[in-house]
C-alpha positions in Angstrom: -16.9 -17.6 -1.6 -19.0 -14.5 -2.3 -16.2 -12.2 -1.3 -13.7 -14.1 -3.5 -16.0 -14.0 -6.5 -16.7 -10.3 -6.1 -12.9 -9.6 -5.9 -12.2 -11.8 -9.0 -15.0 -10.1 -11.0 -13.7 -6.7 -10.0 -10.3 -7.8 -11.1 -11.8 -9.2 -14.5 -13.5 -5.7 -15.1 -10.2 -4.0 -14.5 -8.1 -6.3 -16.7 -10.6 -6.8 -19.6 -12.5 -3.5 -19.4 -16.0 -4.8 -19.4 -18.5 -6.8 -17.4 -17.9 -10.6 -17.6 -20.5 -12.6 -19.6 -22.6 -15.2 -17.9 -20.4 -17.9 -19.4 -17.2 -16.2 -18.2 -18.7 -15.8 -14.7 -19.6 -19.5 -14.8 -16.2 -20.5 -15.8 -14.8 -18.2 -13.1 -16.8 -19.9 -10.4 -15.8 -23.3 -11.7 -12.1 -22.5 -11.5 -12.5 -21.0 -8.0 -14.3 -24.0 -6.7 -11.8 -26.4 -8.4 -8.9 -24.5 -6.9 -10.2 -25.3 -3.5 -11.0 -29.0 -4.2 -8.8 -30.3 -1.4 -10.5 -28.0 1.2 -13.7 -27.2 -0.6 -16.3 -24.5 0.2 -19.0 -27.2 0.2 -21.4 -25.0 -1.6 -23.7 -26.1 -4.5 -24.1 -23.2 -6.7 -26.2 -21.9 -9.6 -25.5 -19.1 -12.1 -28.3 -17.9 -14.3 -28.2 -15.2 -17.0 -28.3 -14.6 -20.7 -25.7 -15.9 -23.1 -24.3 -14.0 -26.1 -27.4 -14.8 -28.2 -29.8 -13.5 -25.6 -30.9 -17.0 -24.7 -31.3 -18.2 -21.0 -28.3 -20.0 -19.6 -28.3 -21.9 -16.3 -25.0 -23.4 -14.9 -25.1 -25.9 -12.1 -22.0 -27.0 -10.0 -21.0 -29.6 -7.5 -18.8 -28.8 -4.5 -15.5 -29.1 -6.5 -16.5 -27.0 -9.4 -17.8 -29.5 -12.0 -19.9 -27.3 -14.3 -23.0 -28.3 -16.4 -25.2 -26.0 -18.6 -28.7 -27.1 -18.0 -32.2 -26.0 -19.3 -33.1 -25.4 -15.5 -31.5 -26.4 -12.3 -32.3 -26.7 -8.6 -29.8 -26.8 -5.6 -30.4 -27.2 -1.9 -32.1 -29.5 0.5 -35.3 -29.6 -1.5 -33.6 -30.5 -4.7 -34.7 -34.2 -4.6 -38.3 -33.1 -4.2 -38.4 -30.3 -6.7 -36.4 -31.6 -9.7 -38.6 -34.7 -10.5 -41.6 -32.5 -10.7 -39.9 -30.0 -13.0 -38.6 -32.9 -15.1 -42.2 -34.1 -15.4 -43.8 -30.7 -16.1 -41.2 -29.0 -18.3 -39.6 -31.8 -20.1 -42.4 -34.2 -20.1 -40.7 -37.2 -18.6 -43.1 -40.1 -17.9 -46.0 -38.4 -19.8 -47.8 -39.8 -22.8 -49.1 -36.4 -23.9 -46.8 -33.4 -22.9 -47.9 -29.8 -22.8 -45.2 -27.6 -21.1 -46.1 -24.3 -19.5 -47.2 -22.0 -22.3 -46.4 -18.6 -20.9 -44.4 -16.9 -18.1 -47.3 -16.7 -15.7 -48.0 -20.5 -15.9 -44.2 -21.1 -15.4 -44.1 -18.9 -12.4 -47.2 -20.5 -10.9 -45.5 -23.9 -11.4 -42.3 -22.8 -9.7 -44.1 -21.4 -6.7 -46.4 -24.5 -6.4 -43.3 -26.9 -6.6 -41.5 -24.9 -3.9 -44.6 -24.8 -1.8 -44.9 -28.5 -2.0 -41.2 -29.0 -1.1 -41.5 -26.6 1.9 -44.3 -28.7 3.3 -42.0 -31.8 3.3 -38.6 -30.4 3.9 -38.0 -28.3 7.0 -34.7 -26.8 5.6 -36.5 -25.3 2.6 -37.2 -21.7 3.5 -40.4 -19.7 4.1 -40.3 -17.9 0.8 -39.0 -18.3 -2.8 -37.7 -15.4 -4.8 -38.3 -15.8 -8.5 -36.1 -13.7 -10.8 -37.0 -13.4 -14.5 -34.4 -12.3 -16.9 -35.9 -11.4 -20.3 -34.1 -11.3 -23.6 -33.9 -7.6 -23.6 -32.1 -7.7 -20.3 -35.2 -6.6 -18.2 -35.1 -8.2 -14.8 -38.2 -8.6 -12.6 -38.2 -10.1 -9.2 -41.0 -11.5 -7.1 -41.0 -13.0 -3.6 -43.7 -15.6 -2.7 -44.4 -16.9 0.8 -44.4 -20.7 0.9 -45.5 -21.5 4.4 -48.6 -19.9 5.9 -48.5 -21.4 9.4 
């Protein structure tokens, strides 16, 4: 799938003359997955980036290319452990008084804590999480955090 997407993005750059937007890349992945719906790749993908307005955009997919733009998303074996906690902490589900993370550091700590918790309960969740922050100006920072210490 990765090779197919790289080839299709290169073809897009050649034909259109510019880098594809996050929305264009998301649609491209959706069409690629849907085209293989009878013999699917069986991958559950996420695409994240900035939209035309500079706002964060996260797109989640199922195995046959159904696309949803979401405020945040999780894929993988730990999804069922991580998503309810994020719903509770970020969206405020099941809370009387909700205070979402106020700054980037609090949000990163929350993400690392949630993944650490999932790694302790799910053997298929890896030993580290890579957190990529894309800021409105296009600045990208990456941090890798160890999950298991045994």
